[in-house]
N, C-alpha and C positions, 0 to 999 in steps of 0.2 A: 691485487689480483685483479687482475683487467675484469671493464664491467662490461655487455651489451645492454641497451635499453633498446626495446621496440613497444612495438601492440602485437594485436591477437583480438578478433574477436572473442568475445563470448557470447555467454548464449545464449541472447537473446542481439546477438550481432556487437551491441558496444566495442568502439575500441579498448580493451583493458592495457595499464601500462605495467612495464615487465621491463624485472630488471634480469640478465645474466650474468653471475659472475661464472667463472673462466681458471680453471688454472693455466699456469704460465704455461708451463707442458701440452705437449696432445692431452686431447677428452675421455679419459680413460670409461664413466658411467656420467650418470648424471641423476641429480634428485631436483625436487618440486616441493616445496616449501608454504603451506598455507598458515599464515597468520592470522591473529583472532579479530573477530568480527569490527573493533571494534581502534582496532591496529592499524601502522599496515604496512607496505613493504620494507619499507628500514627499520624498525625497531630493533634494538643494538643486539636482542639474545637471538635475531634471525642472521642477522650480520658478522655475530662474533662467530656459529653453527656453518652460514654458507666461505666465511675464510679459511674453519679449520677442512672443512670436507674440499674447497680449494687444491689447498696444498697437498690432500692426497691426489689429486685426480680429477674428483667431481667436478663438473659444472651445476649450480643453482639457479634456477630460476626463482624467482621469488615474481607477485604479484598483487598488484592489487585488486581486490574483489570489485566488482560494478556498483558503480556511487562510493567507491572508499578512495582518499589522494588522487592521484593524476588519473584515473578509470572517469571513461565512460556510462550513463546510463547515471538511476538515480532510487538509495539505496532503500530509500521507502517502499520501490516495486518490486525486490529482490527476499527472498524468504532462505527456506538452511538449504530448500534441494536445490536452487537454484546455484548458490554456491557450489556447492559438488558440481553442478552443469560445470560451471565458471569451469574451475581444477580439470575436470578433463577437457574442456578445451588447449586446458592452459598443453593436460599431453600432448592434445594433438598436433600445437601450435609444434610442440617441441618435435614430434615423433616429424615432425614435414622437417625438418633441419637433421634430419638422422638421427638428432638426440631423444632417441623416446627413453623416459623416465623411469629407474630399478630400484629406486626408494623415495618411496614417499612421507614425509613431518609434519606431524599438524599442532598448532600450540592453539591453547584453549575450543572453543567452538571450529576455528585452522582445523584439530588436531580429532573431532567427533565426525567434520568433513573428509577428512581423508578415507579415515574409514569408512563410513557411506562410498563414496568415490573406489577405492579402490581393485573391487567387481570389474571397475569397467575401463580400470588401466591394466591391463592384461600383461604389459612388460613389469608393474612391479612385483619387485621378489625382496623388498623389506615397505614394514608401513615402525615408522615413532611416532609418536604423539607428548606434548605436555600440557600439561595442567588441564588436559580432556574432558572435557562432561558424557558419563554414559547418555545420561537422558542431555541430549540440549535444549527442552526446555527447561531443564535448571536455569539459563539462562534466564528468565521472563522472570525470576524473582530479582530482578536487578533493575528491572524496571517503575520499582514504586507503584506510587500515584498514579503511571503515567497508564497505567493498563487500561480504565477506566474512557479519558481522553480518549484513546485512541481504537479503540468499541464504539463513541459514539463518532470519531469524526472519521474513522476510517484511515487514521496517520494519526503518531502525536512525537514529541520531541522529546527524547533522554535522553541523562547526564552518565555517561559512564566512564569512567578513569579520568574525567575532566575532557572530554569529551563529548558535544554533542550532538547527536545522531536525532532524525528522523525513521523513525520505528512505523511502517505501515501492518494494519493488521491478518493482511496477507505473512508477511513474514510470523508474527504472535499463532497465528493457525498453525502455521504449518511445519515451522517445532518445536511448539508444545503436541504434534501427533507421532512425530517425528522416532521410532525408534530402533535404536542403532544390535541389540541384540543380535537378529539374526546375522547383519553383513560381520559381526565380531564374528561369533559360532558362524557361520560358512570362511572366514577367512581365510587361504592360501599359506602367503609371504604371512615369514618370522615377523613377528611382535615386539615391539619395544615399550614399552610402560614409564614415563617417569613422571613426575609426582611430589611437590611439596610438602610437608606434615603440614604444612600451617601459612598453608594457600586458605584465605579467606573470602579466596571468588567461587570456586569451584575446589570441595574436599574434595582429602583423601580418598576420601570411603566410593568415589569414582572411579578413580583409579582401581579398586579393588574388582570393581566389581568388572569394571571392560577387561582385566586380567583375567578374571575368574569364569568371563560365555567367549575371553580366544580358545584357539587347538594348543599346541605346543608345532612350532619353538616361539615361545615369547618368553621375555625375561622381562624383571619390575625394576629400577632406579627409581633410591627416593632425591630428592635437592632439597632438602635435609632444613636449614637454615630461610630457600628461596622464597621469594616471594612471587603473584600470580603473575605476574609480567617477567622473570627473570633477567628485571631492570638490572643489579649487580653481576661487575663485569670478571668475579670469580665466579659466581653460579654461571652465569654465560657459557664462560670456558671450561669449569668440568662437565656441564649438559655438552658441548660440544668434544668433546676426548672422549665421554665413554660414550655418544651418537656412531662415531665418524670408527673408532674402536672396533664396536661393534657388528653398524652395515656391512665394517669388510671381511665379517666373515660368511653374509649372505647373499651381498653382491660382488659378481665378478669384475671384478679390474683387470684388462689386463693388459696390464707393461710393456712396452715399446723396450728394444736395448737401451744402449747406456751410451749418453754421442761419442763419439770419436773423443777419446787423448781427459776422458776421466770416468773406468772404468766402471767407480762403485758412484754415477752420478753427482746429478749435483744439489749439494748439501745448498738449500735456500732458507735464511735465516730473515722476517722480517719484522718490523714492528707490530706486538700488540697492545699500546700502551704509548701513543703519542706524549702524554703528559709521567709519563715517568723510565723506568731504564727496560720494562719485560718484555723478552722476543719473541715469539713464533720463529723456530730451528724445527726446514721438515729436511730429513736426505735420503734421495732419491723417491720424494714422491710417495715415498713407507711410513718412514717411524716421522715419532713425534714426541720431542719436551719442546720446553720454554727452557731458556735464559732468563735471568734477572742478576740486581743485586740488591745486595740487606736491603732494610731500610734504615741504619743508622747511614749508610749511604745511597742518598735516597730515590730506594730503589722499592718493590713488593716485597720480596724475597719468595716470590714465583717460581723462582723455578732454581738453572744450578749458576752459578759466575761463573761467567769468563774464563778463570784459569783453573775453577774447577772442573767443566769442562775440557777440559786439555789435560787436568792430573786422570780424569777418567777413562781420558786416549793411552793415556800411557800404564793407564791402571789395566784394562781390557785389553791390550797386546801384549802385559809383556802375562797375562797371567794364560792366554788365548797361543805366546809360542812354547810356553815353560810344558801348555796340556799336551799341542801336537808333536812335543819329542816325545817328551815320556812317551805318548800313545805307543808311537816309532818302537819305542822304545823296549815294548813292554812291560815299563814298572810299574812298578803296582805303588803307583800314583793317586791318594781318591778323592785328592779336596786340593787345591788351591785358592786363595787371600791373601792379593795384595792393597795396600793401607795407603794409598801418597799419600804425604800434606809439599805445598809448595811455600816458596820464605826468600827474602831475597837476602843475596849473604855483602860481602863487603868479597870485591874481587883481589886479591893476594899477588895476581901479578899485572893489576890497572895499571897503565904512566898515571904520567903525573904525581899526588898526589898522595894515591891510594885511598879513594872515597868512593871513587862508582864501585857501582851493585851489580853483584850479576843475578841470575835468578838461578834457583836448587829447587829439584824433586828430591822429594824422599818418597824408599820405594822401600814398602817394611813385606818381607812375602814368608805368610807361608806355610809350607808343604808339608800335607797328614798323608799316613801312610807308612806300611815297616819297609822307607826303603835305608837302605844305608848311609855311612858315610859321604862315600863314595860319588851315592849318588845323586843326592842333596848338596856338595860339591857340584857333579857339573847342571845341576839343571839350578841353581845361578850366576853360572859361569850364561845361562843359554838367554838366562833373562835378558842378559846386555845382552842378546845376537836385537832385539823384540826391533821389526821398521819403525816404530812412535820414537823408539831410543833413542835407535841412532837421526830418525830426522832433526830429536833435539836438540841431541846434541855436533853432528854437524852443520848445525842449523840450514834453513830452504829459502828458497826467492820467493816474492811475495810479486806476484803482479795486478795491476790495481789498471781500471777502467771502466769510466763512464760511462752508463748506456746511458742511449737513448731516452729522452724525455718522455714520456706519456703525456699524448695531448688530455686533457682534461676533463672528463665527463658534463653529460649536456648536460642542466638543472633541467 
C-alpha cells in the first residue's frame, strides 16, 4: 500500500511523526490508529490492520505520541490527557487534508485514549479498542518499584515490554485519576471491544466493564489465544478482518464507478507474508479473502489455493446461472449445490507421445425441489452455458505489464 510520512504539531507544539497508509485507489474514508504507549506506530498489529483497511479503500493514520519513536518532545512530560490531546491534533491534521477520520482504533492505553478523545473528534462514526483498560490507572501496576523513585525524584525509568521509558510524576498522577466511565457512557459512535481472555497485561475484566458501560450499538469479540501486543500474525489478521467487516457497517464508504474496461472493478492480490505464500485478495475494494498454499507445499494454509479459487469461481457461476434460468422459468427449484474438483489428466489427443496432461474440472450438481426429469435435464444443459465455464473451455488471453516501481519510503 502507498505510504506517506509527514509531521504535524502535537498538543504542546512539538512535531509528531506520522505515517499515512493509503489505498491504491481513491480514499473512501479515514481511520486514526492509536498504539499502546510503550509501542510505536509500526508494531505488527497496526501494520496488519492498516493494510486490511487500505484494501477496503480507507486511509489509516498512525503516529508516535509525544516523546516516542520519531516524534519530538519528552515522554516524561506527557500524560494520559496529553495523549488524548495528541489524538485530537492528529484528527485536525487529517481534517486539514479533507480526510477527517470516521473510525478510531486504539490498542491498549491507546484504546483508552480513543475512548476519551472520541467526543472531541465529531466526525467519528465508529470506535474499536484492542486490549484496552477500563481504568487507565491500571497501567501503573506495571511500574513495579519505580513508583517510589518517580514520586521522590519527579520522574523515573520503567521497563515495559523490553523497552525502557522515563515516566514523569505528572503521568502517574493523571492516569491514576482518569475516569473513563462517563466518556464511555456518553459515547455516540458504534463501539467494538476486542480483548484476549489470556491477556496478562490488561485483564479481560476490563473489556467487560467497557462493554457494560457503553450504549448500543456495541459489539464484543474475543481474541482467544492472542497476547497483549497481538504479535502473532494469525491473531493480527483475525483482528484486522473483524475490524474491517464491522467498520463497513458504520463507516460510509462511497465507492466510485469502476474503471472503464473493468466492469467488476480491480481484483488486487498482494503478499500478506513474504516468508510464505499467504496473499490478501481484495475485489473491487469491497470484498476480502485470503489465498495460500497447504503446509505440505510450504504455505501456512490460511486461505484457498489458487486452483480452489478457480474452482470456486466455476462453481459459483454454475449455481448462479442455474438459479437465474429456473427463476425466469418459474420452476420449483428449491436449492442448488455444486461440488467442483480439479485434477490433471492425460490429453487423449495430445501430439507426440501422448504424455501431455490437461486440467480437468469435474462438477457434481445437486438440484433440490419437485422438478420433473425434463426440467432437471434442461438445467444440466444450462450449467454448460455458465460464463466461467465458457471462458475455461474457450481459453482466455492474459496480458501482463510491469507497473512502475514505487519510490522507497524514507527512513
